[in-house]
N, C-alpha and C positions, 0 to 999 in steps of 0.2 A: 585384676582378673584378666579376662580375655582368653584367646586360644592357647597361649603359653601355659595357662593353668590346667588345661585339659588335654594337652598334646599326647599323653601316653594312652589315651582312650580312642584317639581319632581313627585308628586303623582296625578297630574291633568289628565293624559292620561287614557281614558277608554278603550283603545285597540279596537276601532271600525274599524280601518284600512281605514277610509275615507281619510286619508292623502295621500294615494297612487294613488288616481284617482281624476280627476276633479269632483267636487261635482255635483251630479245628471246628469253627462254627461258621466263619466266612461272611458274617454280616459286617457292614462297614464299621470301622473303629476310628479312622483318621479323618477329621473334618477337612483338612487341607487336601488330601489325596482325593477324597470324595468330590470336592469342588473342582479342583484343577486337573486332576487325572494326568499328572506329569511328574516324573520321578524326582526332580529337584525339590518339589514341595513335600515329599514324604520324609519320614524320619531317616531312613537310610540315605536318601538323596542329600539331605542336609548334612549328614555326617561325612559323606564323601566330599561334599562341597567345602566343609570346614577343613578337612585334611588337605585338599588342594590349595585352599587359600593360605593355610599355615605354611605349606611347602612352597608357596609362590608360583604355583602352576596357573592360577587364575589371577586376573586383576579385579579388584573390587569395582562393581558397577551398579547402576540403578536396578538392573534386572536381578542381581544377586540380593540387594537390599529388599526388594519386593518379596522374594521367596523367604528370606530370613524372618520377616515380620508378618508373613501370611500364615500364622500358626497361633493357636490359642494356648500353647504350652499345657495342654490338658493332661499329657502324660499317658494317654492310652497306649501309645507305642511301647512304653516301658513295661507294660503288662504283657502285650502280645509277643514281643521279641523274646525268643528263646535262646539268644546268645548273650554273651557278656556285654555287648553293646547297649542292650536295653537298660542296664543298671546305671548308665552314665548319660543317657540321651538328654535329659532335661538340663544337666550341667553344661553339656556341649551347646545346646541351643541358646541357653542364657549367655554363654561365653561368646557365641557368635554375635549376639546383640550388643554385648558390652564392647566387643572389638569394633563393631560398626560405629557405636557412639564415640569411642575413643578416637576414631579416625575422622570424626565429624560428618559421617555419612548417614547416621541414624539418630533418633528413631524416625518413624514416619512423621510427616509435617504436623498432622493433627495431634499426634502423641506428644509433641514438644510442648503443647499447651499445658500438659500435666505438670511439667517442671516449672513453667512460668507461674502457674497458679499456686503451687506449693511454696515456691520461693517468696511469693507475695503474702499469702494468707494461710499457709500450712495445711491446706487441703486441696485436692485436685479439682474441686468444683468451682473454685473462685469466690465462694461466699466468705464473708468475714468470719474468722475463726472465733470471734467473740460471740457469734450467734450459735455456736455449736450446742450450748446448753442454756440459751438465753431465757427459756421459759421453764427451766427446771428449778424447783424450790431448793433452798439451802439444805433442807433435811436429807437430800440425797448425796451430800458431800460430807464425809466423815473421816477423821484421822484414825479412828479406832475400829473400823469395820473389818470383818474377817475376809470378805470377798470383794475384789476389785472388778467392776464391770467395765471392760474396755469396749466402748460403743462402736467406734469406727466412723469414717466419714460418710459412707453411703447411708447408714442408718440414721446418722445425725442430721444430714442435709437433704437426702432425697427419699429414701424408704423409711420415713419416720414412723410409719405404722408398726414396724418391727420393734423399734426402741420403745414405743408406747405400749407394746404388749409385754415386753420383758419385765418392765418395772413392776406392774401389778402382780405378775406371777411370782417374782421374787418376794414381794411383800406378803402374798398369801401363804407362801411357804415359810415365812418367818426368817428369811435369810438376812443376816447382817451384812449389808453391801454398801458400796460407795461408787460414785463416779469420780473421775479425776478432772478437775477444772483445767489442768494444764495439758490435757490430752491433745496430741496433734496426729496427723496422718501417720499410719504405721509405715508407709513407704512402699507398700506392695506395688502400686501402679508404676513407680519408678524402677523398682527392681526388675519387674517382668518386662519392661520395655528397654532394658539395657542401661538405664540411667542410675545404676546402683550406687555410684560414688556420691551422687547428690542426696541419696537416701540415708547416708551415714549419720548426718546430724539429727535426723528424725529418730533413728534407732537409738542413738546415744541419749537423746532427750527422754524418749519413752521408757527406756530401761532405767534411767536415773530416777524418774518420778515413781515408777512402779516399785523399784527396789527400796526406795526410801520410805515407802508406806508400810505400815505394820501388818497389813493383810497377808494372809498365807496362800490365797488362791486367786488367780486371775481367770476370768471367764470372758469369752468373746462370742458374740452372736453372728459375726461376719466370718465366713470361711477364709477369706483372704487375710484378714487380720490375724486369725488363729494361726495359720501357717507361718506368717511372718514373725509373730511374737515367739512362737514355740520352736521354730526350726531355723528360719533364715537369718535372724539377728546373729545367731551363733555361727552358722556356716559362712555367712558373708562377711561378718565384721568381728567375729570372736567375742561378741557381747552376749551375756547370759542373764536371763531373768531368774532371780533366786527364789522363785515361788512356783508352785504347780500351775501350769497353764492348761486350761480346758476349753473345749468348745462348749457352748451352752447346752447342747444336746447331751454331752457327756455328763455335765453337772446335773441336768434334770434326770438322767438315767439313774444317778445315785440317789435321787430323791423320789423314786417311783412310789414307795410306800406312802410318803406324805402326799404325793399327787393323787394317788388313788383315794385317799381319805377326802380330799377336796371334791373329787368326782362323786362321792357316795350320795346316792339318792337322786342323782341327775340322770334320768332316763331320756335317751335321745333316739330319734328314728335312725335306722341304719343307713349310712351313706358311705360310698366307696371312695377311698383315697389311695393314691399312688405316690411314690417318693422318688425325687430326683437327687442323685448323689452329686454334690458339688465336687469338682476336681480337687480343690484346695484341701478339703478335709478328707476326701476319699483317697484317691490314688496318691496324693502328695503326703498325707499324714497317716492314713490307714483307719479312719473312723467310718465304720459301716453299720455296725450292729446297734449302737446306742440310739441313733435317731429312730430306728425301726422299733426298738423296745418301747420308746416313749410314745411313738405313733400308735402302736398296738395297744397301749394302755388307755387310750382315749375312748370313753364310752360312745357308742353309736357309730364307731368307725370300723369299716371292714377294709383291711389293707390288702391291696393287690399289687404285685410287682410288675414293672414293665419288663419287656423281653431282655433289654440290655440294662443290667443293674450292677451295683457294687463296683468292682474293679473294671467291669466291662461297660459301665454306663456311658452313654453318649454325652458329650460336652454341651453345655448350654450355649456356648458360642461367644460369651462376653469377655473372657479372660485375656490377659497378656496384651492389653491395649487394642484388641480387635474391636471392641464396642465403640471406641472413639475413633479408631483409625480406619476401620473397614465396616461401617455401620450396616450396610445392606447385607453383607455376608454374615455378620453376627446374627442378624434376625433369621437369615436363611438356615443357618445351622440349628437355631432354636426351633424353627418350624418343624424340623424332623422330630425333635423331642416332643413337641405338642401332639403331633400325629401319633407318636408311639404311646403317649399317655392316654389319648382318646381311645385307643384300641383296648384299654383295660376296662372301659366303661366307667371310669372314675368321675366323680364330681369335683374332687380336689386334686390338684397337682401340688404336692408339698415339697418344699426345699428348706435348707438350713443355711442359706446365703442370700443376703439382700441383693447382691449383684446378679446372681442367677435369677432371683425372683423378678427383677426388673426386666431382664432380657426375655425371659419366658413370657412375661406379660405382654411385652411388645410384639412377640411372635404370635401369641394368642389373639391379640387384636388384629394383626395383619391377616390372620386366617379366619377371623370372625368365629372363633371357637367359643363354646360356652363353658369351658373349663374355668374353675376358680383357682387362680394362682395364689398360694398362701404360704407363709412361713409356718414352721412347726409351732412356734410360740403363739402366733396369731390364732391358729386352730385350737390350741389348748385353751386360750382365753375365751374363744368363742364358745367352746363346749362347757366352760365353767359358768357361763352366764345363765 
């Protein structure tokens, strides 16, 4: 990969700077520009930097590396840009990172730990992969299940409350599902930090164990895993999962009738909830309505949108290695989202990504906010009790 793969798109940017604000709305859309307020950090700035680097007008330097990796790859610029450039922005930014890694100049020092841990134990957190499902009964592993639940590293090792909510919901719905004992990291943290070559073996392994299973559908509760399994394995490595791949919110949206039967007779006091669109399933894959349909079906929940929502949603700040590489800035980005959620009067800030949930909670704590940060599945289970 690298800049050679995207060279035909590098001249498309007209430097109009519309990528920095919501189109014809003018609220901030780019976390990098909002923070650094300097053109090289913008989408257009990085495109022109990529062109000049490819043509040899610039020498690679620590300053350039800083700007390349000071981006959450949220993709908001791809929505706001009204030129052809916007269609290729994410590919160009990923190519810049891949080129930096190929030259031995990237990723950021803290992000290198991701590769070290994955090479050792097949997950970015450094925990033994044997502990991924250490307390899970054998009944959740089946060769004949219809649905494969790909749990993901964050749900398995850090945000375990999501994993623990998904299992009983699937059981209550009577879903024939299984986990995969051989599951390893999907590779998303490596791909988004430019270390995509190292993620190939993970992709090959996961595609193999999924395709060998008899199940017809794969579901993921992690937005990053969903994007990687559904889109990036094929675009990056030419590997294809031969089953339908769904985010859990999509799967539950298809089960609304059954869910409503489970809710029957459960009267709850009205509480306000708002929803944060994860970049990985929103702008990157196009899943917007299904989480809202499921959220609106929960008894006792009054759903109120934040000002910036769907394709215009503000990023949580955790993605593309920013959470590990630029921790303070990651929380600063998320604090903007917490304040926006508070303006709705919501009790619950709901998301459908464990990584978003984690960073939003860190920002909530930093602001001493009373918002309850919760995954959609956790809220469903709470209202079923």
